[in-house]
Biopython code that builds the backbone (N, CA, C, O; Angstrom):
import numpy as np
from Bio.PDB.StructureBuilder import StructureBuilder

atoms = [
    (1, "MET", "N", (-2.002, -47.780, 32.114)),
    (1, "MET", "CA", (-1.804, -46.864, 31.016)),
    (1, "MET", "C", (-3.142, -46.221, 30.671)),
    (1, "MET", "O", (-4.163, -46.905, 30.606)),
    (2, "ALA", "N", (-3.138, -44.926, 30.455)),
    (2, "ALA", "CA", (-4.320, -44.253, 29.942)),
    (2, "ALA", "C", (-4.514, -44.736, 28.518)),
    (2, "ALA", "O", (-3.549, -44.819, 27.759)),
    (3, "SER", "N", (-5.742, -45.056, 28.143)),
    (3, "SER", "CA", (-5.943, -45.611, 26.805)),
    (3, "SER", "C", (-7.223, -45.084, 26.174)),
    (3, "SER", "O", (-8.060, -44.452, 26.819)),
    (4, "SER", "N", (-7.334, -45.370, 24.900)),
    (4, "SER", "CA", (-8.476, -44.955, 24.093)),
    (4, "SER", "C", (-8.712, -46.029, 23.048)),
    (4, "SER", "O", (-7.797, -46.783, 22.715)),
    (5, "ASP", "N", (-9.937, -46.107, 22.522)),
    (5, "ASP", "CA", (-10.235, -47.065, 21.459)),
    (5, "ASP", "C", (-9.634, -46.632, 20.127)),
    (5, "ASP", "O", (-9.490, -47.452, 19.220)),
    (6, "ASP", "N", (-9.283, -45.358, 19.995)),
    (6, "ASP", "CA", (-8.732, -44.803, 18.769)),
    (6, "ASP", "C", (-7.205, -44.897, 18.771)),
    (6, "ASP", "O", (-6.590, -45.258, 19.774)),
    (7, "TYR", "N", (-6.615, -44.565, 17.632)),
    (7, "TYR", "CA", (-5.158, -44.441, 17.535)),
    (7, "TYR", "C", (-4.707, -43.371, 18.527)),
    (7, "TYR", "O", (-5.250, -42.266, 18.528)),
    (8, "ILE", "N", (-3.749, -43.673, 19.345)),
    (8, "ILE", "CA", (-3.261, -42.720, 20.335)),
    (8, "ILE", "C", (-2.107, -41.926, 19.735)),
    (8, "ILE", "O", (-1.054, -42.479, 19.418)),
    (9, "GLU", "N", (-2.322, -40.627, 19.585)),
    (9, "GLU", "CA", (-1.299, -39.754, 19.020)),
    (9, "GLU", "C", (-0.378, -39.198, 20.101)),
    (9, "GLU", "O", (0.825, -39.046, 19.889)),
    (10, "SER", "N", (-0.959, -38.897, 21.267)),
    (10, "SER", "CA", (-0.164, -38.289, 22.327)),
    (10, "SER", "C", (-0.803, -38.566, 23.682)),
    (10, "SER", "O", (-1.885, -39.145, 23.783)),
    (11, "TYR", "N", (-0.094, -38.133, 24.715)),
    (11, "TYR", "CA", (-0.618, -38.189, 26.072)),
    (11, "TYR", "C", (-0.626, -36.783, 26.633)),
    (11, "TYR", "O", (0.264, -35.984, 26.341)),
    (12, "ARG", "N", (-1.635, -36.480, 27.441)),
    (12, "ARG", "CA", (-1.787, -35.162, 28.058)),
    (12, "ARG", "C", (-1.863, -35.377, 29.565)),
    (12, "ARG", "O", (-2.737, -36.095, 30.050)),
    (13, "ALA", "N", (-0.948, -34.754, 30.303)),
    (13, "ALA", "CA", (-0.952, -34.826, 31.763)),
    (13, "ALA", "C", (-1.464, -33.502, 32.313)),
    (13, "ALA", "O", (-0.903, -32.443, 32.031)),
    (14, "LYS", "N", (-2.530, -33.570, 33.097)),
    (14, "LYS", "CA", (-3.070, -32.381, 33.755)),
    (14, "LYS", "C", (-2.711, -32.473, 35.230)),
    (14, "LYS", "O", (-2.961, -33.488, 35.880)),
    (15, "VAL", "N", (-2.121, -31.397, 35.754)),
    (15, "VAL", "CA", (-1.644, -31.386, 37.130)),
    (15, "VAL", "C", (-2.505, -30.426, 37.944)),
    (15, "VAL", "O", (-2.708, -29.272, 37.566)),
    (16, "TYR", "N", (-3.007, -30.930, 39.074)),
    (16, "TYR", "CA", (-3.892, -30.151, 39.940)),
    (16, "TYR", "C", (-3.290, -30.020, 41.333)),
    (16, "TYR", "O", (-2.710, -30.966, 41.866)),
    (17, "LYS", "N", (-3.436, -28.838, 41.911)),
    (17, "LYS", "CA", (-3.140, -28.628, 43.331)),
    (17, "LYS", "C", (-4.499, -28.381, 43.967)),
    (17, "LYS", "O", (-5.080, -27.305, 43.822)),
    (18, "GLY", "N", (-5.001, -29.394, 44.676)),
    (18, "GLY", "CA", (-6.395, -29.340, 45.131)),
    (18, "GLY", "C", (-7.299, -29.427, 43.909)),
    (18, "GLY", "O", (-7.173, -30.349, 43.104)),
    (19, "ASP", "N", (-8.204, -28.472, 43.772)),
    (19, "ASP", "CA", (-9.098, -28.433, 42.609)),
    (19, "ASP", "C", (-8.585, -27.516, 41.496)),
    (19, "ASP", "O", (-9.207, -27.414, 40.439)),
    (20, "GLU", "N", (-7.454, -26.852, 41.733)),
    (20, "GLU", "CA", (-6.914, -25.887, 40.772)),
    (20, "GLU", "C", (-5.983, -26.558, 39.761)),
    (20, "GLU", "O", (-5.015, -27.216, 40.142)),
    (21, "LEU", "N", (-6.279, -26.388, 38.477)),
    (21, "LEU", "CA", (-5.401, -26.864, 37.409)),
    (21, "LEU", "C", (-4.187, -25.947, 37.359)),
    (21, "LEU", "O", (-4.323, -24.748, 37.119)),
    (22, "VAL", "N", (-2.986, -26.513, 37.586)),
    (22, "VAL", "CA", (-1.780, -25.684, 37.627)),
    (22, "VAL", "C", (-0.856, -25.903, 36.438)),
    (22, "VAL", "O", (0.102, -25.152, 36.259)),
    (23, "GLY", "N", (-1.127, -26.921, 35.619)),
    (23, "GLY", "CA", (-0.290, -27.144, 34.453)),
    (23, "GLY", "C", (-0.794, -28.270, 33.575)),
    (23, "GLY", "O", (-1.446, -29.203, 34.044)),
    (24, "VAL", "N", (-0.481, -28.168, 32.283)),
    (24, "VAL", "CA", (-0.810, -29.206, 31.312)),
    (24, "VAL", "C", (0.477, -29.513, 30.544)),
    (24, "VAL", "O", (1.145, -28.609, 30.043)),
    (25, "TYR", "N", (0.812, -30.799, 30.461)),
    (25, "TYR", "CA", (2.055, -31.235, 29.844)),
    (25, "TYR", "C", (1.740, -32.308, 28.806)),
    (25, "TYR", "O", (0.768, -33.048, 28.957)),
    (26, "TYR", "N", (2.551, -32.397, 27.761)),
    (26, "TYR", "CA", (2.278, -33.289, 26.633)),
    (26, "TYR", "C", (3.472, -34.175, 26.301)),
    (26, "TYR", "O", (4.620, -33.845, 26.602)),
    (27, "SER", "N", (3.170, -35.306, 25.675)),
    (27, "SER", "CA", (4.200, -36.173, 25.109)),
    (27, "SER", "C", (3.598, -36.925, 23.937)),
    (27, "SER", "O", (2.434, -37.320, 23.984)),
    (28, "LEU", "N", (4.386, -37.127, 22.876)),
    (28, "LEU", "CA", (3.938, -37.990, 21.781)),
    (28, "LEU", "C", (3.779, -39.407, 22.314)),
    (28, "LEU", "O", (4.420, -39.775, 23.299)),
    (29, "SER", "N", (2.935, -40.198, 21.676)),
    (29, "SER", "CA", (2.630, -41.540, 22.169)),
    (29, "SER", "C", (3.771, -42.525, 21.991)),
    (29, "SER", "O", (3.845, -43.508, 22.728)),
    (30, "GLY", "N", (4.645, -42.295, 21.055)),
    (30, "GLY", "CA", (5.716, -43.238, 20.785)),
    (30, "GLY", "C", (5.384, -44.181, 19.646)),
    (30, "GLY", "O", (6.267, -44.879, 19.149)),
    (31, "GLN", "N", (4.110, -44.216, 19.216)),
    (31, "GLN", "CA", (3.711, -45.105, 18.128)),
    (31, "GLN", "C", (4.291, -44.666, 16.790)),
    (31, "GLN", "O", (4.255, -45.420, 15.818)),
    (32, "ILE", "N", (4.826, -43.448, 16.737)),
    (32, "ILE", "CA", (5.424, -42.971, 15.486)),
    (32, "ILE", "C", (6.887, -43.370, 15.367)),
    (32, "ILE", "O", (7.499, -43.170, 14.318)),
    (33, "PHE", "N", (7.459, -43.936, 16.440)),
    (33, "PHE", "CA", (8.864, -44.306, 16.448)),
    (33, "PHE", "C", (9.039, -45.801, 16.166)),
    (33, "PHE", "O", (8.207, -46.621, 16.553)),
    (34, "ILE", "N", (10.123, -46.130, 15.493)),
    (34, "ILE", "CA", (10.453, -47.532, 15.235)),
    (34, "ILE", "C", (11.842, -47.768, 15.809)),
    (34, "ILE", "O", (12.785, -47.120, 15.354)),
    (35, "PRO", "N", (12.021, -48.640, 16.764)),
    (35, "PRO", "CA", (10.960, -49.378, 17.442)),
    (35, "PRO", "C", (10.208, -48.471, 18.423)),
    (35, "PRO", "O", (10.736, -47.459, 18.883)),
    (36, "GLU", "N", (8.982, -48.852, 18.728)),
    (36, "GLU", "CA", (8.165, -48.102, 19.673)),
    (36, "GLU", "C", (8.775, -48.248, 21.074)),
    (36, "GLU", "O", (9.106, -49.360, 21.486)),
    (37, "PRO", "N", (8.926, -47.147, 21.803)),
    (37, "PRO", "CA", (9.527, -47.235, 23.131)),
    (37, "PRO", "C", (8.631, -47.997, 24.117)),
    (37, "PRO", "O", (7.408, -48.011, 23.979)),
    (38, "ASP", "N", (9.263, -48.628, 25.110)),
    (38, "ASP", "CA", (8.526, -49.360, 26.139)),
    (38, "ASP", "C", (7.847, -48.424, 27.131)),
    (38, "ASP", "O", (6.859, -48.788, 27.768)),
    (39, "ARG", "N", (8.390, -47.211, 27.254)),
    (39, "ARG", "CA", (7.919, -46.287, 28.280)),
    (39, "ARG", "C", (7.875, -44.875, 27.712)),
    (39, "ARG", "O", (8.749, -44.483, 26.939)),
    (40, "ILE", "N", (6.858, -44.113, 28.095)),
    (40, "ILE", "CA", (6.735, -42.715, 27.701)),
    (40, "ILE", "C", (6.967, -41.860, 28.947)),
    (40, "ILE", "O", (6.424, -42.150, 30.013)),
    (41, "THR", "N", (7.761, -40.826, 28.811)),
    (41, "THR", "CA", (8.043, -39.933, 29.933)),
    (41, "THR", "C", (7.458, -38.555, 29.635)),
    (41, "THR", "O", (7.649, -38.008, 28.549)),
    (42, "ILE", "N", (6.749, -38.009, 30.607)),
    (42, "ILE", "CA", (6.260, -36.632, 30.516)),
    (42, "ILE", "C", (6.942, -35.853, 31.629)),
    (42, "ILE", "O", (6.732, -36.131, 32.810)),
    (43, "ARG", "N", (7.749, -34.889, 31.253)),
    (43, "ARG", "CA", (8.450, -34.076, 32.253)),
    (43, "ARG", "C", (7.500, -33.010, 32.797)),
    (43, "ARG", "O", (6.886, -32.250, 32.049)),
    (44, "ILE", "N", (7.403, -32.984, 34.114)),
    (44, "ILE", "CA", (6.562, -32.002, 34.807)),
    (44, "ILE", "C", (7.489, -31.119, 35.616)),
    (44, "ILE", "O", (8.253, -31.604, 36.450)),
    (45, "ASN", "N", (7.418, -29.817, 35.366)),
    (45, "ASN", "CA", (8.297, -28.896, 36.075)),
    (45, "ASN", "C", (7.523, -27.685, 36.549)),
    (45, "ASN", "O", (6.362, -27.497, 36.186)),
    (46, "GLY", "N", (8.174, -26.859, 37.368)),
    (46, "GLY", "CA", (7.562, -25.615, 37.823)),
    (46, "GLY", "C", (6.605, -25.779, 38.988)),
    (46, "GLY", "O", (5.849, -24.855, 39.288)),
    (47, "LEU", "N", (6.613, -26.940, 39.662)),
    (47, "LEU", "CA", (5.728, -27.141, 40.801)),
    (47, "LEU", "C", (6.382, -26.588, 42.067)),
    (47, "LEU", "O", (7.607, -26.575, 42.189)),
    (48, "GLU", "N", (5.556, -26.135, 43.003)),
    (48, "GLU", "CA", (6.062, -25.589, 44.256)),
    (48, "GLU", "C", (6.465, -26.712, 45.205)),
    (48, "GLU", "O", (5.790, -27.738, 45.293)),
    (49, "ALA", "N", (7.569, -26.505, 45.910)),
    (49, "ALA", "CA", (8.025, -27.493, 46.887)),
    (49, "ALA", "C", (7.065, -27.534, 48.086)),
    (49, "ALA", "O", (6.464, -26.525, 48.455)),
    (50, "GLY", "N", (6.936, -28.727, 48.682)),
    (50, "GLY", "CA", (6.149, -28.879, 49.890)),
    (50, "GLY", "C", (4.648, -28.995, 49.671)),
    (50, "GLY", "O", (3.873, -28.734, 50.590)),
    (51, "HIS", "N", (4.222, -29.380, 48.472)),
    (51, "HIS", "CA", (2.796, -29.495, 48.175)),
    (51, "HIS", "C", (2.471, -30.867, 47.604)),
    (51, "HIS", "O", (3.341, -31.566, 47.083)),
    (52, "GLU", "N", (1.195, -31.237, 47.713)),
    (52, "GLU", "CA", (0.726, -32.475, 47.084)),
    (52, "GLU", "C", (-0.071, -32.097, 45.834)),
    (52, "GLU", "O", (-0.865, -31.157, 45.839)),
    (53, "TYR", "N", (0.163, -32.848, 44.779)),
    (53, "TYR", "CA", (-0.499, -32.612, 43.499)),
    (53, "TYR", "C", (-1.163, -33.897, 43.025)),
    (53, "TYR", "O", (-0.745, -34.997, 43.386)),
    (54, "THR", "N", (-2.196, -33.745, 42.217)),
    (54, "THR", "CA", (-2.822, -34.869, 41.533)),
    (54, "THR", "C", (-2.486, -34.745, 40.062)),
    (54, "THR", "O", (-2.657, -33.683, 39.463)),
    (55, "VAL", "N", (-2.002, -35.847, 39.474)),
    (55, "VAL", "CA", (-1.664, -35.875, 38.055)),
    (55, "VAL", "C", (-2.623, -36.833, 37.361)),
    (55, "VAL", "O", (-2.739, -37.995, 37.751)),
    (56, "LYS", "N", (-3.309, -36.344, 36.333)),
    (56, "LYS", "CA", (-4.221, -37.156, 35.530)),
    (56, "LYS", "C", (-3.680, -37.221, 34.111)),
    (56, "LYS", "O", (-3.512, -36.191, 33.458)),
    (57, "VAL", "N", (-3.403, -38.440, 33.627)),
    (57, "VAL", "CA", (-2.836, -38.624, 32.294)),
    (57, "VAL", "C", (-3.893, -39.203, 31.367)),
    (57, "VAL", "O", (-4.479, -40.247, 31.654)),
    (58, "TYR", "N", (-4.132, -38.521, 30.255)),
    (58, "TYR", "CA", (-5.128, -38.913, 29.264)),
    (58, "TYR", "C", (-4.445, -39.340, 27.971)),
    (58, "TYR", "O", (-3.457, -38.730, 27.562)),
    (59, "ALA", "N", (-4.959, -40.375, 27.329)),
    (59, "ALA", "CA", (-4.563, -40.706, 25.961)),
    (59, "ALA", "C", (-5.347, -39.756, 25.053)),
    (59, "ALA", "O", (-6.521, -39.483, 25.303)),
    (60, "VAL", "N", (-4.698, -39.255, 24.003)),
    (60, "VAL", "CA", (-5.329, -38.280, 23.109)),
    (60, "VAL", "C", (-5.227, -38.796, 21.674)),
    (60, "VAL", "O", (-4.151, -39.185, 21.219)),
    (61, "ASN", "N", (-6.373, -38.793, 20.959)),
    (61, "ASN", "CA", (-6.346, -39.257, 19.562)),
    (61, "ASN", "C", (-5.970, -38.110, 18.626)),
    (61, "ASN", "O", (-5.712, -36.995, 19.080)),
    (62, "ALA", "N", (-5.941, -38.380, 17.338)),
    (62, "ALA", "CA", (-5.521, -37.393, 16.338)),
    (62, "ALA", "C", (-6.450, -36.183, 16.252)),
    (62, "ALA", "O", (-6.071, -35.149, 15.701)),
    (63, "TYR", "N", (-7.652, -36.305, 16.788)),
    (63, "TYR", "CA", (-8.620, -35.203, 16.752)),
    (63, "TYR", "C", (-8.645, -34.424, 18.059)),
    (63, "TYR", "O", (-9.463, -33.519, 18.225)),
    (64, "GLY", "N", (-7.752, -34.767, 18.994)),
    (64, "GLY", "CA", (-7.690, -34.063, 20.269)),
    (64, "GLY", "C", (-8.648, -34.595, 21.313)),
    (64, "GLY", "O", (-8.762, -34.018, 22.395)),
    (65, "LYS", "N", (-9.342, -35.688, 21.014)),
    (65, "LYS", "CA", (-10.292, -36.276, 21.964)),
    (65, "LYS", "C", (-9.528, -37.058, 23.028)),
    (65, "LYS", "O", (-8.689, -37.902, 22.711)),
    (66, "GLU", "N", (-9.830, -36.765, 24.305)),
    (66, "GLU", "CA", (-9.172, -37.428, 25.424)),
    (66, "GLU", "C", (-9.883, -38.725, 25.791)),
    (66, "GLU", "O", (-11.084, -38.878, 25.566)),
    (67, "SER", "N", (-9.118, -39.656, 26.359)),
    (67, "SER", "CA", (-9.709, -40.880, 26.888)),
    (67, "SER", "C", (-10.673, -40.524, 28.023)),
    (67, "SER", "O", (-10.517, -39.494, 28.678)),
    (68, "LYS", "N", (-11.660, -41.374, 28.245)),
    (68, "LYS", "CA", (-12.684, -41.088, 29.251)),
    (68, "LYS", "C", (-12.159, -41.251, 30.675)),
    (68, "LYS", "O", (-12.525, -40.485, 31.567)),
    (69, "ARG", "N", (-11.303, -42.246, 30.886)),
    (69, "ARG", "CA", (-10.770, -42.493, 32.227)),
    (69, "ARG", "C", (-9.257, -42.301, 32.214)),
    (69, "ARG", "O", (-8.538, -43.074, 31.581)),
    (70, "PRO", "N", (-8.773, -41.278, 32.909)),
    (70, "PRO", "CA", (-7.333, -41.043, 32.936)),
    (70, "PRO", "C", (-6.639, -41.990, 33.918)),
    (70, "PRO", "O", (-7.265, -42.573, 34.803)),
    (71, "LEU", "N", (-5.341, -42.118, 33.733)),
    (71, "LEU", "CA", (-4.484, -42.706, 34.749)),
    (71, "LEU", "C", (-4.259, -41.603, 35.763)),
    (71, "LEU", "O", (-3.881, -40.495, 35.384)),
    (72, "GLU", "N", (-4.480, -41.870, 37.040)),
    (72, "GLU", "CA", (-4.413, -40.808, 38.048)),
    (72, "GLU", "C", (-3.503, -41.228, 39.199)),
    (72, "GLU", "O", (-3.538, -42.372, 39.652)),
    (73, "THR", "N", (-2.688, -40.278, 39.664)),
    (73, "THR", "CA", (-1.817, -40.528, 40.813)),
    (73, "THR", "C", (-1.589, -39.234, 41.562)),
    (73, "THR", "O", (-1.788, -38.145, 41.023)),
    (74, "LYS", "N", (-1.174, -39.363, 42.803)),
    (74, "LYS", "CA", (-0.814, -38.194, 43.610)),
    (74, "LYS", "C", (0.698, -38.177, 43.766)),
    (74, "LYS", "O", (1.334, -39.220, 43.914)),
    (75, "ILE", "N", (1.272, -36.957, 43.730)),
    (75, "ILE", "CA", (2.710, -36.791, 43.939)),
    (75, "ILE", "C", (2.922, -35.702, 44.977)),
    (75, "ILE", "O", (2.080, -34.822, 45.151)),
    (76, "SER", "N", (4.046, -35.770, 45.658)),
    (76, "SER", "CA", (4.433, -34.734, 46.615)),
    (76, "SER", "C", (5.763, -34.149, 46.178)),
    (76, "SER", "O", (6.623, -34.854, 45.651)),
    (77, "THR", "N", (5.920, -32.855, 46.403)),
    (77, "THR", "CA", (7.161, -32.188, 46.024)),
    (77, "THR", "C", (7.915, -31.751, 47.265)),
    (77, "THR", "O", (8.993, -31.166, 47.159)),
]
sb = StructureBuilder()
sb.init_structure("model")
sb.init_model(0)
sb.init_chain("A")
sb.init_seg("    ")
for serial, (resi, resn, name, xyz) in enumerate(atoms, 1):
    if name == "N":
        sb.init_residue(resn, " ", resi, " ")
    sb.init_atom(name, np.array(xyz, "f"), 0.0, 1.0, " ", f" {name:<3s}", serial, name[0])
structure = sb.get_structure()
């Protein structure tokens, strides 16, 4: 999980094709819900078929500050 020392308000997923940023997607952290969900889903759409992308997910605090180390994975479409 992408994390931060501060209260996590949301998560920000940045999607790259090579070195090019192709999209930014958001989700609330779930800490505002009772009960808090076990899993957070960020829907990523609009990607081209037949390509590999890198997704970096950052925890974001109430001031918009991102976590220093994102959760990172590669996906193929």
